[in-house]
KEDREN-63359 format. One record per residue (C-alpha): residue number from 1; residue in three letters; x, y, z. Coordinates in nm, 3 decimals. Example, Ala and Ser with C-alpha at 12.3 -4.5 7.8 and 13.67 -1.06 7.14 Angstrom:
<rs>
R   num   residuo        xx        yy        zz
R     1       ALA     1.230    -0.450     0.780
R     2       SER     1.367    -0.106     0.714
</rs>
This chain:
<rs>
R   num   residuo        xx        yy        zz
R     1       MET     3.500     9.401    12.039
R     2       PHE     3.840     9.250    12.271
R     3       ILE     4.002     9.575    12.404
R     4       LEU     4.380     9.538    12.638
R     5       ILE     4.508     9.834    12.838
R     6       VAL     4.893     9.827    12.954
R     7       ASN     4.814    10.094    13.174
R     8       GLU     5.033    10.305    13.445
R     9       ASP     4.789    10.595    13.423
R    10       PRO     4.498    10.698    13.546
R    11       LEU     4.332    10.714    13.203
R    12       GLY     4.355    10.377    13.184
R    13       ARG     4.091    10.272    13.446
R    14       ALA     3.860    10.592    13.292
R    15       LEU     3.915    10.406    12.981
R    16       ALA     3.804     9.988    13.070
R    17       ALA     3.506    10.119    13.307
R    18       ALA     3.303    10.322    13.011
R    19       LEU     3.444    10.070    12.781
R    20       VAL     3.274     9.762    12.952
R    21       GLU     2.989    10.009    13.030
R    22       ARG     3.002    10.038    12.655
R    23       GLY     2.915     9.632    12.670
R    24       HIS     3.292     9.555    12.576
R    25       GLU     3.544     9.322    12.718
R    26       VAL     3.788     9.424    12.832
R    27       ALA     4.153     9.287    12.963
R    28       TYR     4.375     9.521    13.164
R    29       LEU     4.722     9.432    13.270
R    30       ASP     4.896     9.682    13.564
R    31       ALA     5.165     9.599    13.800
R    32       ASP     4.989     9.752    14.075
R    33       GLU     4.848     9.543    14.285
R    34       GLU     4.606     9.817    14.466
R    35       TYR     4.452     9.929    14.088
R    36       CYS     4.408     9.604    13.990
R    37       GLN     4.203     9.502    14.254
R    38       MET     4.041     9.805    14.233
R    39       VAL     3.926     9.780    13.857
R    40       ALA     3.859     9.374    13.898
R    41       THR     3.671     9.482    14.189
R    42       GLU     3.447     9.797    14.013
R    43       LEU     3.425     9.677    13.707
R    44       GLY     3.453     9.219    13.727
R    45       CYS     3.617     9.262    13.371
R    46       LEU     3.962     9.004    13.332
R    47       VAL     4.229     9.228    13.577
R    48       ILE     4.606     9.033    13.548
R    49       ARG     4.868     9.216    13.792
R    50       GLY     5.231     9.202    13.634
R    51       GLU     5.502     9.333    13.471
R    52       THR     5.343     9.564    13.111
R    53       THR     5.629     9.434    12.921
R    54       ASN     5.621     9.020    12.988
R    55       ILE     5.566     8.875    12.714
R    56       ARG     5.364     8.611    12.970
R    57       ALA     5.174     8.879    13.186
R    58       LEU     5.116     8.969    12.734
R    59       GLN     4.980     8.638    12.692
R    60       GLU     4.720     8.619    13.037
R    61       ALA     4.546     8.904    12.899
R    62       GLY     4.516     8.838    12.620
R    63       ILE     4.706     8.956    12.379
R    64       GLU     4.713     8.689    12.090
R    65       ARG     4.312     8.762    12.065
R    66       ALA     4.279     9.086    12.087
R    67       ASP     4.090     9.325    11.847
R    68       VAL     4.248     9.657    12.065
R    69       LEU     4.582     9.735    12.157
R    70       VAL     4.634    10.021    12.399
R    71       ALA     4.911    10.092    12.569
R    72       LEU     4.892    10.408    12.862
R    73       LEU     5.290    10.335    12.983
R    74       GLU     5.488    10.600    13.209
R    75       LYS     5.771    10.564    12.935
R    76       ASP     5.749    10.625    12.594
R    77       SER     6.008    10.335    12.528
R    78       LYS     5.783    10.111    12.729
R    79       ASN     5.484    10.129    12.493
R    80       ILE     5.738    10.078    12.226
R    81       ILE     5.845     9.811    12.365
R    82       VAL     5.409     9.637    12.434
R    83       GLY     5.313     9.745    12.100
R    84       LEU     5.638     9.549    11.945
R    85       PHE     5.458     9.192    12.052
R    86       GLY     5.127     9.363    11.971
R    87       ARG     5.212     9.353    11.622
R    88       GLN     5.447     8.974    11.641
R    89       PHE     5.038     8.868    11.760
R    90       GLY     4.878     9.033    11.464
R    91       VAL     4.696     9.267    11.694
R    92       PRO     4.450     9.470    11.460
R    93       THR     4.470     9.818    11.592
R    94       ILE     4.776     9.925    11.779
R    95       MET     4.780    10.279    12.001
R    96       ALA     4.922    10.419    12.297
R    97       CYS     4.981    10.727    12.438
R    98       MET     5.318    10.917    12.410
R    99       ARG     5.513    11.110    12.639
R   100       GLN     5.788    11.255    12.443
R   101       LYS     5.713    11.367    12.104
R   102       HIS     6.114    11.329    11.935
R   103       TYR     5.996    10.914    12.002
R   104       GLN     5.675    10.983    11.728
R   105       GLU     5.924    10.826    11.488
R   106       ALA     5.996    10.495    11.683
R   107       TYR     5.548    10.440    11.786
R   108       THR     5.489    10.435    11.388
R   109       LEU     5.819    10.123    11.337
R   110       ALA     5.738     9.963    11.610
R   111       GLY     5.295     9.974    11.392
R   112       ILE     5.168    10.155    11.593
R   113       GLU     4.898    10.319    11.447
R   114       GLN     4.705    10.608    11.656
R   115       ILE     4.963    10.787    11.862
R   116       PHE     4.795    10.999    12.124
R   117       SER     4.997    11.312    12.239
R   118       ALA     4.855    11.378    12.566
R   119       PHE     5.181    11.696    12.639
R   120       ASP     5.083    11.871    12.265
R   121       ILE     4.651    11.856    12.306
R   122       LEU     4.716    11.959    12.684
R   123       PHE     4.923    12.223    12.618
R   124       ASN     4.676    12.378    12.318
R   125       ARG     4.397    12.353    12.489
R   126       MET     4.614    12.595    12.753
R   127       LEU     4.691    12.796    12.520
R   128       GLN     4.387    12.836    12.329
R   129       ALA     4.225    12.871    12.640
R   130       ILE     4.492    13.224    12.791
R   131       GLU     4.465    13.358    12.456
R   132       GLU     4.075    13.309    12.292
R   133       PRO     3.851    13.273    12.626
R   134       GLU     3.619    13.256    12.341
R   135       LEU     3.677    12.958    12.079
R   136       ARG     3.578    12.612    12.250
R   137       GLN     3.678    12.297    12.131
R   138       ILE     3.427    12.045    12.000
R   139       MET     3.665    11.776    11.913
R   140       ALA     4.021    11.696    11.821
R   141       LEU     4.063    11.510    11.579
R   142       GLY     4.390    11.233    11.489
R   143       ASP     4.658    11.250    11.709
R   144       GLY     4.533    11.628    11.842
R   145       THR     4.677    11.856    11.588
R   146       SER     4.294    11.991    11.442
R   147       GLN     4.074    12.006    11.594
R   148       ILE     3.640    12.062    11.549
R   149       ALA     3.592    12.448    11.748
R   150       ALA     3.311    12.635    11.798
R   151       ILE     3.429    13.081    11.785
R   152       ASP     3.167    13.342    11.997
R   153       ILE     2.956    13.533    11.831
R   154       PRO     2.962    13.855    12.073
R   155       PRO     2.652    14.101    11.953
R   156       GLU     2.958    14.394    11.905
R   157       SER     3.071    14.201    11.536
R   158       THR     3.110    14.368    11.329
R   159       TRP     3.002    14.049    11.124
R   160       VAL     2.691    13.995    11.279
R   161       GLY     2.366    14.105    11.006
R   162       ARG     2.623    13.962    10.762
R   163       PRO     2.614    13.628    10.544
R   164       LEU     2.881    13.368    10.676
R   165       GLN     2.995    13.305    10.312
R   166       ALA     3.155    13.661    10.381
R   167       VAL     3.404    13.515    10.587
R   168       TRP     3.450    13.256    10.408
R   169       ASP     3.549    13.464    10.104
R   170       HIS     3.723    13.700    10.276
R   171       ALA     4.138    13.756    10.140
R   172       SER     4.188    13.682    10.526
R   173       PHE     4.003    13.423    10.517
R   174       PRO     4.291    13.063    10.647
R   175       ASN     4.289    12.743    10.443
R   176       MET     4.005    12.493    10.646
R   177       LEU     3.634    12.419    10.673
R   178       ILE     3.375    12.603    10.813
R   179       LEU     3.078    12.403    10.922
R   180       GLY     2.830    12.580    10.901
R   181       LEU     2.618    12.784    11.274
R   182       LEU     2.472    12.752    11.509
R   183       LYS     2.193    12.949    11.606
R   184       LYS     2.188    13.015    12.029
R   185       ARG     1.850    13.051    12.046
R   186       GLN     1.635    12.875    11.873
R   187       GLN     1.933    12.535    11.919
R   188       HIS     1.894    12.448    11.549
R   189       PHE     2.241    12.405    11.355
R   190       HIS     2.261    12.601    11.001
R   191       HIS     2.452    12.405    10.708
R   192       ALA     2.671    12.609    10.524
R   193       ALA     2.604    12.535    10.237
R   194       GLU     2.254    12.711    10.369
R   195       ARG     2.432    13.070    10.399
R   196       PRO     2.230    13.140    10.640
R   197       THR     2.321    13.583    10.786
R   198       ILE     2.604    13.620    11.143
R   199       GLU     2.357    13.734    11.410
R   200       ALA     2.496    13.760    11.787
R   201       PHE     2.532    13.558    12.005
R   202       ASP     2.524    13.245    11.757
R   203       GLU     2.875    12.952    11.740
R   204       LEU     3.087    12.983    11.411
R   205       ILE     3.101    12.617    11.344
R   206       ALA     3.471    12.598    11.166
R   207       LEU     3.756    12.218    11.074
R   208       GLY     4.107    12.332    11.075
R   209       SER     4.443    12.313    11.317
R   210       HIS     4.503    12.475    11.520
R   211       GLN     4.702    12.754    11.420
R   212       ASP     4.448    12.807    11.132
R   213       ILE     4.204    12.815    11.424
R   214       HIS     4.430    13.144    11.566
R   215       GLN     4.357    13.269    11.165
R   216       LEU     4.024    13.249    11.236
R   217       VAL     3.903    13.426    11.572
R   218       GLN     4.186    13.656    11.410
R   219       LEU     3.933    13.723    11.128
R   220       LEU     3.645    13.713    11.292
R   221       GLU     3.796    14.011    11.602
R   222       LYS     3.949    14.219    11.354
R   223       ASN     3.681    14.289    11.096
</rs>
């Protein structure tokens, strides 16, 4: 797969390194000479120093044959311009890191199918870490509004000794999905369909929105 990264962000350099390591063909476009030299030396991939919204620089970097175009620029307007060029050249997958939420509709109109909001992801992660230290995010899904999370069951929890199904059947259970229980002592995952019993130090694995997860944590604390 050929991936073009149009970059003004430390994330772009880390992403390029990870993709090269996984065997992908990567092109890297950046206006910063120092970073271009660093990426060229460390990764050995195609590196173009040039204006990130310049069509000729994008063509030199290979936008016309890219399978994936990643725009990681400091301004939303520049990401959108790159997305429009990607759409013009028929790039199958276009993604970008959105800086300000009010640009979301413009991203969609530009044909950028995958939009990642760093603000939303960091905001939700920090809020959860402050309010719900017993909760650990395993994976953010889609645009970051949904997640797979692990919730610790402390030994003093009133849910200890009760079936996992009881959580699901509770009247206050939010509209989400419980995937199962990770048994800490055996390091074994039990799917919800197995109807496992909750034990101290288990981790309840759930899928839902940030609000759903928050409601589930409250439910596990109150009952």
